[in-house]
Z-matrix of the N, CA and C atoms (Angstrom, degrees):
N
C 1 1.399
C 2 1.537 1 108.52
N 3 1.280 2 115.45 1 133.47
C 4 1.463 3 121.32 2 -177.47
C 5 1.530 4 109.46 3 -95.44
N 6 1.334 5 114.70 4 141.38
C 7 1.484 6 120.80 5 176.54
C 8 1.513 7 109.40 6 -61.66
N 9 1.315 8 116.08 7 133.67
C 10 1.476 9 120.92 8 -179.90
C 11 1.512 10 113.21 9 -67.04
N 12 1.328 11 116.59 10 -21.77
C 13 1.455 12 120.39 11 178.30
C 14 1.535 13 112.51 12 -85.97
N 15 1.289 14 118.63 13 -6.31
C 16 1.473 15 122.40 14 -175.86
C 17 1.509 16 109.80 15 -66.18
N 18 1.327 17 113.33 16 130.57
C 19 1.481 18 121.93 17 169.97
C 20 1.467 19 108.22 18 -136.11
N 21 1.318 20 119.14 19 132.30
C 22 1.445 21 119.14 20 178.46
C 23 1.497 22 110.38 21 -67.64
N 24 1.341 23 117.49 22 143.17
C 25 1.440 24 123.05 23 179.02
C 26 1.497 25 110.61 24 -73.17
N 27 1.348 26 117.83 25 141.95
C 28 1.444 27 118.95 26 172.37
C 29 1.525 28 111.79 27 -65.66
N 30 1.286 29 117.68 28 159.55
C 31 1.470 30 122.63 29 177.97
C 32 1.533 31 108.84 30 -67.14
N 33 1.309 32 116.00 31 149.05
C 34 1.438 33 121.38 32 175.76
C 35 1.526 34 110.58 33 122.43
N 36 1.322 35 114.96 34 168.35
C 37 1.465 36 122.20 35 179.25
C 38 1.506 37 111.15 36 -76.77
N 39 1.301 38 117.60 37 172.15
C 40 1.438 39 122.88 38 175.23
C 41 1.533 40 108.49 39 -60.68
N 42 1.300 41 114.86 40 -42.59
C 43 1.491 42 120.40 41 178.43
C 44 1.533 43 110.34 42 -58.81
N 45 1.349 44 117.01 43 -46.26
C 46 1.442 45 120.37 44 178.25
C 47 1.517 46 112.11 45 -59.72
N 48 1.329 47 116.96 46 -42.83
C 49 1.458 48 122.45 47 -179.80
C 50 1.522 49 110.84 48 -65.16
N 51 1.360 50 118.03 49 -43.17
C 52 1.447 51 120.54 50 177.89
C 53 1.524 52 110.74 51 -63.46
N 54 1.308 53 118.04 52 -45.61
C 55 1.482 54 121.79 53 -177.08
C 56 1.542 55 109.30 54 -63.50
N 57 1.313 56 115.44 55 -38.75
C 58 1.495 57 119.67 56 177.67
C 59 1.580 58 110.09 57 -64.44
N 60 1.285 59 117.28 58 -45.42
C 61 1.443 60 120.98 59 178.26
C 62 1.489 61 111.96 60 -64.41
N 63 1.343 62 117.30 61 -40.93
C 64 1.474 63 122.84 62 179.16
C 65 1.512 64 110.10 63 -63.41
N 66 1.319 65 116.35 64 -39.11
C 67 1.478 66 120.64 65 178.95
C 68 1.530 67 112.10 66 -67.78
N 69 1.339 68 115.40 67 -42.69
C 70 1.446 69 121.48 68 -176.02
C 71 1.538 70 112.51 69 -73.95
N 72 1.373 71 118.37 70 -34.10
C 73 1.411 72 121.56 71 -175.02
C 74 1.536 73 109.98 72 -144.41
N 75 1.327 74 118.79 73 68.47
C 76 1.456 75 122.21 74 -174.07
C 77 1.513 76 114.59 75 -59.19
N 78 1.323 77 118.90 76 -28.42
C 79 1.449 78 120.18 77 -177.85
C 80 1.503 79 112.36 78 -99.09
N 81 1.324 80 117.39 79 2.80
C 82 1.450 81 122.18 80 176.00
C 83 1.524 82 111.26 81 -70.91
N 84 1.319 83 116.91 82 155.69
C 85 1.485 84 120.35 83 179.08
C 86 1.479 85 110.19 84 -74.37
N 87 1.340 86 114.89 85 122.74
C 88 1.487 87 121.87 86 179.53
C 89 1.510 88 109.50 87 -98.58
N 90 1.338 89 116.08 88 -32.99
C 91 1.492 90 120.34 89 -176.70
C 92 1.481 91 110.24 90 -144.65
N 93 1.336 92 117.02 91 129.38
C 94 1.469 93 122.78 92 179.53
C 95 1.524 94 106.32 93 -134.36
N 96 1.325 95 114.49 94 128.72
C 97 1.475 96 122.35 95 178.48
C 98 1.541 97 107.20 96 -142.32
N 99 1.310 98 114.65 97 113.53
C 100 1.468 99 118.92 98 -175.68
C 101 1.514 100 110.09 99 55.23
N 102 1.327 101 117.34 100 -120.69
C 103 1.468 102 119.31 101 -177.20
C 104 1.556 103 112.94 102 -95.97
N 105 1.309 104 115.84 103 -1.57
C 106 1.466 105 120.25 104 -179.96
C 107 1.545 106 110.01 105 -94.81
N 108 1.327 107 114.64 106 143.95
C 109 1.441 108 118.37 107 174.17
C 110 1.554 109 110.03 108 -148.38
N 111 1.287 110 116.40 109 152.41
C 112 1.467 111 122.89 110 179.11
C 113 1.520 112 108.59 111 -130.39
N 114 1.327 113 115.00 112 138.03
C 115 1.469 114 119.71 113 174.99
C 116 1.504 115 107.92 114 -79.57
N 117 1.342 116 116.32 115 166.26
C 118 1.431 117 121.22 116 176.49
C 119 1.534 118 110.07 117 -59.08
N 120 1.300 119 115.63 118 -39.08
C 121 1.487 120 119.70 119 179.48
C 122 1.530 121 111.81 120 -62.22
N 123 1.364 122 115.93 121 -45.85
C 124 1.469 123 121.40 122 -179.12
C 125 1.530 124 110.25 123 -65.02
N 126 1.363 125 115.96 124 -46.47
C 127 1.450 126 119.23 125 -179.15
C 128 1.513 127 112.23 126 -65.03
N 129 1.334 128 116.97 127 -39.67
C 130 1.472 129 120.99 128 176.88
C 131 1.499 130 110.87 129 -60.11
N 132 1.341 131 117.28 130 -39.67
C 133 1.489 132 120.08 131 178.93
C 134 1.533 133 110.85 132 -65.01
N 135 1.325 134 116.87 133 -41.97
C 136 1.475 135 120.48 134 178.22
C 137 1.541 136 109.64 135 -65.26
N 138 1.280 137 117.63 136 -44.84
C 139 1.479 138 121.18 137 -178.39
C 140 1.524 139 109.46 138 -61.57
N 141 1.315 140 117.05 139 -43.79
C 142 1.480 141 120.20 140 -179.49
C 143 1.505 142 111.95 141 -65.58
N 144 1.332 143 115.85 142 -33.15
C 145 1.472 144 118.65 143 177.04
C 146 1.502 145 110.55 144 -64.50
N 147 1.311 146 119.59 145 -44.38
C 148 1.489 147 122.62 146 175.95
C 149 1.500 148 111.59 147 -64.24
N 150 1.326 149 116.33 148 -43.93
C 151 1.456 150 122.13 149 -179.59
C 152 1.535 151 110.58 150 -57.87
N 153 1.312 152 116.58 151 -47.33
C 154 1.466 153 122.57 152 179.08
C 155 1.511 154 111.05 153 -64.03
N 156 1.308 155 119.11 154 -39.80
C 157 1.455 156 123.77 155 175.93
C 158 1.511 157 109.48 156 -59.34
N 159 1.331 158 117.64 157 -47.81
C 160 1.465 159 121.70 158 -179.45
C 161 1.554 160 110.86 159 -63.70
N 162 1.287 161 117.47 160 -36.18
C 163 1.466 162 120.62 161 177.49
C 164 1.512 163 110.90 162 -64.48
N 165 1.341 164 118.23 163 -37.69
C 166 1.464 165 121.19 164 178.09
C 167 1.528 166 111.85 165 -68.57
N 168 1.306 167 117.04 166 -19.84
C 169 1.488 168 122.50 167 178.13
C 170 1.502 169 112.46 168 -93.18
N 171 1.347 170 116.41 169 6.17
C 172 1.479 171 120.76 170 174.84
C 173 1.526 172 115.75 171 95.65
N 174 1.346 173 116.15 172 0.85
C 175 1.497 174 116.77 173 177.41
C 176 1.510 175 107.46 174 -72.78
N 177 1.337 176 115.61 175 135.86
C 178 1.446 177 120.65 176 -176.34
C 179 1.538 178 109.30 177 -106.38
N 180 1.324 179 115.52 178 157.48
C 181 1.470 180 121.37 179 177.29
C 182 1.518 181 108.14 180 -54.41
N 183 1.344 182 116.64 181 132.97
C 184 1.421 183 121.09 182 178.92
C 185 1.540 184 113.43 183 94.93
N 186 1.346 185 116.82 184 -12.04
C 187 1.442 186 120.45 185 178.32
C 188 1.506 187 111.27 186 -70.11
N 189 1.312 188 116.93 187 148.02
C 190 1.457 189 122.65 188 174.80
C 191 1.501 190 109.52 189 -93.54
N 192 1.344 191 115.82 190 125.06
C 193 1.444 192 121.46 191 -177.53
C 194 1.524 193 108.79 192 -127.39
N 195 1.311 194 116.03 193 124.95
C 196 1.436 195 120.89 194 175.80
C 197 1.512 196 111.80 195 -82.29
N 198 1.319 197 116.78 196 133.84
C 199 1.502 198 121.49 197 179.25
C 200 1.498 199 108.41 198 -128.88
N 201 1.351 200 114.96 199 131.80
C 202 1.478 201 120.32 200 177.02
C 203 1.546 202 106.99 201 -113.42
N 204 1.308 203 115.55 202 123.47
C 205 1.445 204 121.87 203 -179.76
C 206 1.466 205 110.51 204 -132.98
N 207 1.338 206 119.30 205 151.67
C 208 1.430 207 123.24 206 172.44
C 209 1.578 208 107.25 207 -69.38
N 210 1.297 209 115.40 208 157.34
C 211 1.461 210 119.08 209 178.20
C 212 1.523 211 108.93 210 -76.08
N 213 1.326 212 115.12 211 92.28
C 214 1.417 213 120.14 212 -173.16
C 215 1.555 214 106.77 213 -167.10
N 216 1.327 215 119.46 214 150.40
C 217 1.457 216 118.64 215 176.67
C 218 1.499 217 112.15 216 -76.96
N 219 1.311 218 118.47 217 -11.77
C 220 1.461 219 120.51 218 -177.19
C 221 1.520 220 108.53 219 -75.81
N 222 1.317 221 114.76 220 115.25
C 223 1.464 222 119.82 221 -178.58
C 224 1.515 223 107.98 222 -99.03
């Protein structure tokens, strides 16, 4: 028996899926934790800020970077 909520994932990486969702619904909620929430637009801005910071430190596209964060939406 298959779960009624099951939907196959579209092709592409997690990054591709996020960017597609952000493009289709920029003001939609991308992240919700307790009373905090971020739209795709807000989260994309935060992600790009960190990505640009890593690029200035010499990290190249395709590099694997470990990140340790507290369990919180606050980045």
